[in-house]
C-alpha positions as CSV (number, residue, x, y, z in Angstrom):
1,M,9.2,25.1,-26.6
2,E,7.9,28.7,-26.5
3,S,4.2,27.6,-26.5
4,G,4.9,25.2,-23.7
5,A,6.6,27.9,-21.7
6,V,3.5,30.2,-22.2
7,V,1.2,27.4,-21.0
8,D,3.4,26.8,-17.9
9,A,3.5,30.6,-17.2
10,K,-0.3,30.7,-17.3
11,G,-0.5,27.7,-15.0
12,M,2.0,29.3,-12.6
13,A,-0.1,32.5,-12.6
14,G,-3.2,30.5,-11.8
15,L,-1.4,28.6,-9.0
16,A,0.0,31.8,-7.5
17,G,-3.5,33.2,-7.4
18,A,-4.9,30.1,-5.7
19,V,-2.1,30.3,-3.1
20,A,-2.8,33.9,-2.5
21,S,-6.5,33.2,-2.0
22,L,-5.8,30.4,0.4
23,T,-3.4,32.6,2.4
24,G,-6.1,35.2,2.7
25,L,-8.6,32.5,3.8
26,V,-6.3,31.2,6.5
27,D,-5.9,34.8,7.9
28,E,-9.7,35.1,7.8
29,L,-10.3,31.8,9.5
30,A,-7.7,32.7,12.2
31,G,-9.7,35.8,13.0
32,V,-12.8,33.7,13.6
33,V,-11.1,31.9,16.5
34,N,-11.0,35.2,18.5
35,T,-14.8,35.7,18.2
36,S,-16.0,32.1,18.4
37,A,-15.6,31.5,22.1
38,E,-18.4,33.9,23.0
39,A,-20.8,31.9,20.8
40,V,-20.1,28.4,22.2
41,G,-23.3,28.5,24.3
42,R,-25.6,29.8,21.6
43,T,-28.8,27.8,21.0
44,D,-29.7,29.3,17.6
45,G,-28.0,26.4,15.7
46,H,-25.1,28.6,14.6
47,D,-21.8,27.1,15.6
48,P,-18.8,29.2,14.5
49,L,-16.2,26.7,15.8
50,H,-17.7,23.9,13.8
51,E,-17.8,26.0,10.7
52,L,-14.2,27.0,11.3
53,S,-13.2,23.3,11.6
54,E,-15.0,22.4,8.5
55,S,-13.5,25.3,6.5
56,C,-10.0,24.3,7.7
57,L,-10.5,20.7,6.5
58,D,-12.0,21.8,3.2
59,S,-9.1,24.2,2.7
60,L,-6.5,21.5,3.5
61,G,-8.0,19.4,0.7
62,I,-7.6,22.4,-1.6
63,V,-4.0,22.9,-0.6
64,A,-3.2,19.3,-1.2
65,R,-4.6,19.6,-4.7
66,V,-2.7,22.8,-5.3
67,E,0.5,21.1,-4.1
68,A,-0.1,18.3,-6.6
69,A,-0.8,20.7,-9.5
70,T,2.4,22.7,-8.5
71,A,4.4,19.5,-8.6
72,A,3.0,18.7,-12.1
73,V,4.1,22.2,-13.3
74,K,7.6,21.5,-11.9
75,V,7.7,18.2,-13.8
76,R,6.9,19.9,-17.1
77,L,9.4,22.7,-16.5
78,L,12.1,20.2,-15.7
79,A,11.4,18.2,-18.8
80,E,11.3,21.3,-21.0
81,H,14.4,22.7,-19.6
82,S,16.3,19.4,-20.1
83,E,15.1,19.3,-23.8
84,A,16.0,23.0,-24.4
85,A,19.4,22.7,-22.8
86,A,20.2,19.6,-24.9
87,A,18.9,21.2,-28.1
88,M,21.1,24.2,-27.7
89,E,24.2,22.1,-27.8
90,A,25.9,20.5,-30.8
91,P,25.8,16.7,-31.0
92,A,28.2,15.2,-28.5
93,E,31.4,13.8,-30.0
94,S,32.0,11.2,-27.3
95,A,30.2,9.5,-24.4
96,F,32.4,11.5,-22.0
97,E,31.2,14.8,-23.5
98,S,27.6,13.6,-23.3
99,A,27.9,12.6,-19.7
100,A,29.5,16.0,-18.9
101,R,26.5,17.8,-20.5
102,E,24.1,15.8,-18.4
103,M,26.1,16.6,-15.3
104,S,25.9,20.3,-16.2
105,I,22.1,20.2,-16.6
106,V,21.8,18.4,-13.3
107,A,24.0,20.9,-11.5
108,E,22.0,23.8,-12.9
109,V,18.7,22.3,-11.6
110,A,20.3,21.5,-8.3
111,C,21.5,25.1,-7.8
112,T,18.1,26.6,-8.9
113,L,16.1,24.4,-6.5
114,T,18.7,24.5,-3.8
115,I,18.9,20.7,-3.6
116,G,21.7,18.1,-3.9
117,E,22.7,16.9,-7.3
118,G,21.6,13.4,-6.5
119,A,18.1,14.7,-5.8
120,A,18.2,16.9,-8.9
121,S,19.2,13.9,-11.1
122,A,16.3,11.8,-9.7
123,L,13.9,14.7,-10.3
124,L,14.9,14.9,-13.9
125,Q,14.6,11.2,-14.4
126,D,11.1,11.2,-12.9
127,A,10.1,14.2,-15.0
128,H,11.3,12.5,-18.2
129,A,9.3,9.3,-17.3
130,L,6.1,11.2,-16.5
131,T,6.2,13.4,-19.6
132,T,7.1,10.6,-22.0
133,S,5.7,7.4,-20.7
134,L,3.1,8.1,-18.0
135,P,0.6,10.6,-19.4
136,A,-2.3,9.5,-17.3
137,T,-0.3,9.8,-14.1
138,L,0.8,13.4,-15.0
139,K,-2.8,14.3,-15.9
140,A,-4.0,12.9,-12.5
141,M,-1.4,14.9,-10.7
142,E,-2.3,18.1,-12.6
143,A,-5.9,17.6,-11.6
144,G,-4.9,17.1,-7.9
145,A,-6.3,13.5,-7.9
146,I,-2.9,12.1,-6.8
147,S,0.1,13.6,-5.0
148,W,3.7,13.9,-6.2
149,R,4.6,11.0,-4.0
150,H,2.0,8.8,-5.7
151,A,3.4,9.8,-9.1
152,Q,6.9,8.9,-7.9
153,I,5.6,5.4,-6.9
154,M,4.0,5.0,-10.3
155,V,7.4,5.8,-11.9
156,D,9.1,3.3,-9.7
157,E,6.6,0.5,-10.3
158,T,6.5,0.9,-14.0
159,S,10.3,0.9,-14.3
160,G,11.4,-2.0,-16.4
161,L,7.9,-2.5,-18.0
162,D,7.3,-2.0,-21.7
163,S,4.9,0.7,-22.8
164,A,1.8,-1.6,-22.9
165,A,2.4,-3.0,-19.4
166,A,3.0,0.5,-18.0
167,A,-0.2,1.8,-19.6
168,A,-2.1,-1.1,-18.2
169,L,-0.9,-0.4,-14.7
170,E,-1.8,3.3,-15.1
171,A,-5.3,2.4,-16.4
172,H,-5.9,-0.1,-13.5
173,F,-5.3,2.5,-10.8
174,L,-6.2,5.8,-12.5
175,D,-9.1,5.0,-14.9
176,P,-12.3,3.9,-13.1
177,E,-13.8,2.9,-16.5
178,A,-10.9,0.4,-17.3
179,P,-11.7,-3.3,-17.3
180,N,-11.0,-4.7,-13.9
181,A,-10.3,-1.3,-12.5
182,A,-9.0,-1.1,-8.9
183,R,-11.7,-1.5,-6.3
184,G,-12.4,0.4,-3.2
185,A,-10.4,3.5,-2.3
186,S,-8.8,5.3,-5.3
187,A,-5.1,5.7,-5.7
188,G,-5.2,9.2,-4.4
189,E,-7.2,8.2,-1.3
190,L,-4.5,5.7,-0.3
191,V,-1.5,6.9,1.7
192,P,1.6,6.5,-0.5
193,G,2.9,3.4,1.4
194,R,-0.4,1.5,0.9
195,F,-0.6,2.6,-2.7
196,R,3.0,1.3,-3.3
197,R,2.0,-2.1,-1.9
198,K,-1.0,-2.4,-4.1
199,A,0.8,-1.2,-7.2
200,R,3.7,-3.6,-6.6
201,A,1.3,-6.5,-6.1
202,W,-0.5,-5.7,-9.4
203,R,2.9,-5.3,-11.2
204,E,4.1,-8.7,-9.9
205,R,1.0,-10.4,-11.3
206,H,1.0,-8.7,-14.7
207,H,4.7,-8.4,-15.4
208,P,5.5,-9.6,-19.0
209,E,8.1,-11.9,-17.4
210,S,6.7,-14.5,-15.0
211,L,7.3,-14.1,-11.3
212,E,8.8,-17.6,-11.3
213,T,11.5,-16.5,-13.8
214,R,12.2,-13.3,-12.0
215,H,12.4,-15.0,-8.6
216,V,15.0,-17.5,-9.8
217,K,17.2,-14.6,-11.0
218,S,16.7,-12.6,-7.8
219,V,17.6,-15.5,-5.4
220,S,21.2,-15.3,-6.6
221,D,21.2,-11.7,-5.2
222,R,20.5,-12.7,-1.6
223,R,22.9,-11.1,0.9
224,M,23.3,-9.4,4.3
225,E,24.2,-5.7,4.6
226,Y,25.6,-3.7,7.4
227,S,25.3,0.1,7.7
228,P,26.7,2.2,10.6
229,D,24.4,4.9,12.1
230,R,24.6,7.7,14.6
231,D,24.8,7.5,18.4
232,G,26.6,4.2,18.5
233,M,23.9,2.3,16.6
234,A,23.9,0.4,13.3
235,W,21.6,-1.4,10.9
236,V,21.8,-5.0,9.8
237,S,19.5,-6.1,6.9
238,V,19.1,-9.4,5.1
239,Y,17.8,-9.8,1.5
240,L,16.4,-13.3,1.0
241,A,13.4,-15.2,-0.3
242,A,10.1,-13.9,0.9
243,D,8.9,-17.0,2.6
244,K,12.0,-17.3,4.7
245,A,12.0,-13.5,5.5
246,C,8.3,-13.7,6.5
247,A,8.8,-16.8,8.7
248,I,11.8,-15.1,10.5
249,W,9.8,-11.9,11.1
250,N,6.7,-13.8,12.4
251,R,8.7,-16.1,14.5
252,T,10.6,-13.2,16.1
253,S,7.3,-11.3,16.6
254,A,5.7,-14.4,18.3
255,L,8.7,-14.8,20.6
256,A,8.6,-11.1,21.5
257,R,4.9,-11.3,22.4
258,G,5.6,-14.2,24.6
259,L,8.0,-12.1,26.7
260,Q,5.5,-9.2,27.1
261,G,3.9,-8.9,30.5
262,P,3.5,-6.5,33.5
263,D,7.2,-7.1,34.6
264,E,8.6,-6.5,31.1
265,A,9.6,-2.8,30.5
266,R,10.8,-3.2,26.9
267,T,8.5,-2.4,24.0
268,L,7.6,-4.9,21.3
269,P,10.1,-3.4,18.8
270,Q,12.8,-3.4,21.4
271,L,12.1,-7.1,22.3
272,K,12.2,-8.1,18.6
273,A,15.6,-6.4,18.2
274,D,17.0,-8.0,21.3
275,L,15.7,-11.5,20.4
276,A,17.1,-11.2,16.8
277,A,20.5,-10.3,18.2
278,K,20.5,-13.2,20.7
279,L,19.4,-15.7,18.1
280,L,22.1,-14.5,15.6
281,L,24.8,-14.5,18.2
282,G,23.9,-17.9,19.5
283,G,22.2,-16.8,22.7
284,A,20.0,-18.9,25.0
285,T,17.3,-21.0,23.2
286,D,14.7,-20.6,25.9
287,L,13.8,-17.0,25.0
288,A,10.0,-17.0,25.3
289,G,9.4,-17.7,29.0
290,P,5.9,-17.9,30.2
291,G,3.1,-16.4,28.1
292,P,0.8,-17.1,25.2
293,S,1.4,-19.6,22.4
294,L,4.4,-18.8,20.2
295,K,2.7,-20.0,17.0
296,A,3.2,-17.5,14.2
297,D,0.3,-18.1,11.8
298,V,0.9,-17.1,8.2
299,L,-1.8,-17.3,5.5
300,V,-0.9,-18.5,2.0
301,T,-3.7,-17.8,-0.4
302,V,-3.1,-20.0,-3.5
303,P,-5.3,-20.6,-6.5
304,I,-6.2,-24.3,-6.6
305,L,-5.0,-24.7,-10.2
306,S,-1.7,-23.3,-9.2
307,L,-1.5,-25.5,-6.2
308,L,-2.1,-28.5,-8.5
309,G,0.8,-27.4,-10.8
310,A,-1.5,-26.8,-13.7
311,T,-0.6,-23.1,-13.9
312,D,2.2,-20.9,-12.4
313,E,-0.2,-18.2,-11.2
314,P,1.3,-16.4,-8.2
315,A,0.0,-17.1,-4.7
316,D,-0.3,-14.4,-2.0
317,L,1.7,-14.5,1.3
318,D,0.1,-12.7,4.2
319,N,1.8,-9.4,5.0
320,Y,3.9,-9.6,1.9
321,G,2.1,-10.0,-1.4
322,P,2.5,-12.2,-4.5
323,I,4.9,-15.0,-4.3
324,P,5.9,-17.6,-7.0
325,A,3.6,-20.6,-7.3
326,S,6.6,-23.0,-6.7
327,M,7.2,-21.3,-3.3
328,A,3.5,-21.6,-2.3
329,R,3.5,-25.3,-3.3
330,R,6.6,-25.9,-1.2
331,L,5.1,-24.2,1.8
332,V,1.9,-26.3,1.5
333,T,3.4,-29.7,0.6
334,E,6.2,-29.5,3.2
335,G,3.6,-28.9,5.9
336,A,5.2,-25.8,7.4
337,G,3.3,-25.6,10.8
338,S,2.9,-21.9,10.8
339,F,1.6,-21.6,7.3
340,Y,-2.1,-22.0,6.6
341,R,-3.3,-22.8,3.1
342,V,-6.3,-20.8,1.8
343,L,-7.8,-22.0,-1.5
344,V,-9.7,-19.5,-3.7
345,D,-12.6,-20.0,-6.1
346,P,-11.3,-20.4,-9.6
347,R,-14.2,-18.4,-11.0
348,D,-13.6,-15.0,-9.3
349,G,-10.5,-15.4,-7.0
350,A,-12.5,-15.1,-3.8
351,P,-13.1,-17.8,-1.1
352,L,-16.4,-18.8,0.4
353,E,-17.9,-16.8,3.3
354,L,-17.5,-18.2,6.8
355,G,-19.9,-17.2,9.6
356,R,-20.9,-18.2,13.1
357,T,-23.7,-17.5,15.5
358,N,-21.5,-17.4,18.6
359,Y,-20.0,-14.2,19.9
360,R,-16.4,-15.6,20.0
361,L,-14.7,-16.1,16.7
362,T,-13.4,-19.5,15.7
363,E,-9.8,-19.7,14.5
364,S,-10.9,-20.3,10.9
365,L,-13.0,-17.1,11.0
366,K,-10.1,-15.1,12.4
367,R,-7.9,-16.3,9.6
368,W,-10.6,-15.5,7.0
369,L,-10.9,-12.0,8.5
370,R,-7.1,-11.5,8.2
371,M,-7.1,-12.7,4.6
372,R,-10.0,-10.2,3.7
373,D,-8.6,-7.2,5.4
374,G,-4.8,-7.8,5.6
375,K,-4.3,-5.0,8.0
376,C,-6.2,-2.6,10.3
377,T,-9.1,-1.3,8.3
378,F,-8.8,2.3,9.5
379,P,-7.7,4.7,6.7
380,A,-3.9,5.0,6.2
381,C,-3.2,2.5,9.0
382,S,-0.8,-0.3,8.0
383,N,-0.8,-2.2,11.3
384,H,-0.4,-5.9,10.5
385,S,-3.0,-8.5,11.2
386,Q,-1.2,-10.3,14.0
387,D,-1.3,-7.2,16.2
388,N,-5.0,-6.4,15.5
389,E,-8.3,-7.2,17.2
390,A,-11.5,-8.5,15.6
391,D,-14.3,-6.1,16.1
392,H,-18.1,-6.4,15.6
393,L,-19.1,-3.5,13.3
394,T,-22.6,-3.6,14.7
395,A,-22.2,-4.4,18.4
396,W,-23.3,-7.9,19.6
397,E,-25.5,-6.4,22.2
398,H,-27.2,-4.3,19.4
399,G,-28.1,-7.4,17.3
400,G,-24.8,-7.7,15.4
401,A,-23.9,-11.2,14.3
402,T,-20.5,-12.9,14.4
403,G,-20.2,-13.3,10.6
404,I,-17.5,-12.1,8.3
405,S,-19.9,-9.3,7.0
406,N,-20.1,-7.8,10.4
407,L,-16.5,-8.0,11.4
408,G,-13.4,-5.8,10.8
409,Q,-9.8,-5.7,12.0
410,L,-8.7,-2.9,14.2
411,C,-5.4,-2.2,15.8
412,P,-5.6,-1.3,19.5
413,K,-5.2,2.4,18.9
414,H,-8.0,2.6,16.3
415,H,-10.2,0.2,18.3
416,R,-10.1,2.7,21.2
417,L,-10.8,5.5,18.7
418,K,-13.9,3.8,17.5
419,H,-15.3,3.4,21.0
420,R,-14.3,6.8,22.5
421,T,-14.9,9.2,19.6
422,G,-17.3,9.8,16.7
423,W,-15.4,7.7,14.2
424,S,-17.6,4.8,12.9
425,P,-17.0,2.0,10.4
426,G,-19.4,1.4,7.5
427,T,-20.7,-1.8,6.1
428,A,-18.6,-4.8,5.0
429,S,-19.1,-7.9,2.9
430,K,-17.5,-11.3,2.6
431,N,-14.9,-9.8,0.2
432,E,-14.8,-6.1,1.1
433,P,-13.7,-4.5,4.4
434,P,-15.6,-1.5,5.8
435,G,-15.0,2.1,5.0
436,W,-15.0,4.8,7.8
437,T,-16.9,8.0,8.6
438,S,-15.3,10.7,10.6
439,P,-17.0,12.9,13.3
440,S,-17.2,15.7,10.7
441,G,-19.3,13.4,8.4
442,R,-16.6,12.8,5.8
443,H,-16.5,9.3,4.4
444,Y,-13.2,7.5,3.6
445,N,-13.4,4.5,1.3
446,A,-11.9,1.1,2.3
447,E,-8.8,-0.2,0.7
448,Q,-9.7,-3.5,-1.1
449,P,-7.5,-6.3,-2.5
450,D,-7.2,-6.6,-6.2
451,R,-8.6,-10.1,-6.6
452,E,-8.7,-11.5,-10.1
453,P,-10.2,-14.7,-11.6
454,T,-7.9,-17.6,-11.6
455,I,-5.9,-18.3,-14.8
456,W,-7.2,-21.6,-16.4
457,P,-4.9,-23.8,-18.4
458,P,-5.8,-24.3,-22.1
459,G,-8.8,-26.7,-22.5
460,C,-9.9,-26.4,-18.9
461,L,-12.3,-23.5,-18.9
462,P,-15.4,-23.8,-16.6
463,G,-18.1,-25.9,-18.3
464,E,-15.7,-28.1,-20.3
465,A,-15.5,-31.7,-19.2
466,S,-11.9,-32.6,-18.4
467,A,-9.8,-34.8,-16.2
468,L,-8.5,-31.7,-14.4
469,E,-11.9,-30.7,-13.3
470,V,-12.5,-34.2,-11.9
471,L,-9.2,-33.9,-10.1
472,I,-10.2,-30.5,-8.6
473,V,-13.5,-31.9,-7.3
474,D,-11.7,-34.9,-5.8
475,Y,-9.1,-32.7,-4.2
476,L,-11.7,-30.3,-2.6
477,A,-13.7,-33.3,-1.3
478,I,-10.8,-34.7,0.7
479,S,-9.3,-31.3,1.8
C-alpha cells in the first residue's frame, strides 16, 4: 500500500503542476485579448486573435486530458483506501458487521468528497471494477484518451460479463490493433451518449448468453412507471419490447409532424406529448389533420441466414440497435407496413451500394442513407434519421453525383451550419459516413457502425455446396 501511495503522491504532484501551468496560460491568453484589437487590420500575416483562439482550443484539449488523468488518480485512491480500511479491521463475525463496515467506508468517502453516500458508494464500486477488471480502461483514462464518463460507461456495459467477455469489449474499443477493432472515431472521440450506444450494441451481439434467451427473460419485466415531478408535472414511462416501443415512438412522431404548420404554435416535442396523452386517454382518433404522409418508416437490417431461421444472429432496428432474430423475423413475415427489410451480404455484413444520376433521391436511396449513417453525421449530434435532411457532400452544381458515396445526413441545424460557416464534411463511401473539418482546420472522425461478417451455420461456409446456399440464391432471386 505504501508504494502505491507514493506513486499516487507523485502523480498528484505532476497534476498539480500541470494545472498551475494551465492557470498561468489562461491568464496570459486573457491578456492577449486587450492588445489584439489593435492588430486586426494588420497585413503582415500575424493574427493575434487567431493565435489566441487556437491556443484556447489546444489548452481545452489539455485540460480534458488532465481531468481524465485526475479522475484516474481518484479511482486508484478510492480503491486503495477501501483495501486499507478493510485490512485494518479484524474479520467480520457476521453479515451485519460486514455491511456496517462497508457503510462506514462509504460514509468516510462521502464526507471527504462532500458528496452523498449514494454517490460515494457508486464511486467505490466503479473504482473497484476499474482497478480489478478493466485495466485497459483505467490505462486509457490515465493517458487522457477517454474521460471519466467513458470509463463509467465501460463499467456499466461490462457488468454481468465474465472476464473474457469484458476484456474483449475493452479491446474492441480501446485497442486499435485488436482483431475487428472499432472503426471510425475512437471511443474518446465520441460523446459519452454515442459511445454508450455503440458499446451496448457490441455487448448485445457478443454476450455469452444469446440475445434471444435474454429477451425472453426481460419480456416478463415489462411495466409502466409513474414519477411525480416539480411544477405540477410528472413522468410516465413504459418498459416493453423494442419493436413495440420503436413503433409507438415513430407513429407518434409521424402524427406530430402531420400537425405541424404555420398555424401550429406547439413544438414537435410538445405535440408528441399531447398526442400520446390523447391516445392513452381515448381522445379523438383524427389527430393528424392536413399535412404530409403519416407513414413512419423503420429499417430492420437482418442477416439473410438469420431471416431464414438458420441462425439466431441479432438483427438491427433503426434508432435502437440489436434485436432478437425472432423479433426481426416476425416484423418481416407479418408484413408490418412501417418496417422495411434490409438484407446484408453474408460475407462482410454490408449491403450493396445504391446510386442514381438524378438530383433527387429515390426512396430506396434515402433508406440506404439512413441505414449507413443512422443519425446526423455531425460530430456529437444524435439527431435521428427521420428528422434529418439528405445533403450532397460535393454540391450538385459543382459536379457532385447523387450516389451514396456523395451523400450524408444532416439535421436542419447542422445543415445550416455547413452552408453558413467554414465547417465542411469530408469524403464518404458506401459503408462509411463522412468526417468533418472545423473552420480552425481540426478534423473530427466519423462515427461508424460496427458491422461484422454474418454467422454461418455449421457446414454452410462460403464455397461449400449446400442446400442452404441454393435456398439463399432462390430467395434473393425472388425478393
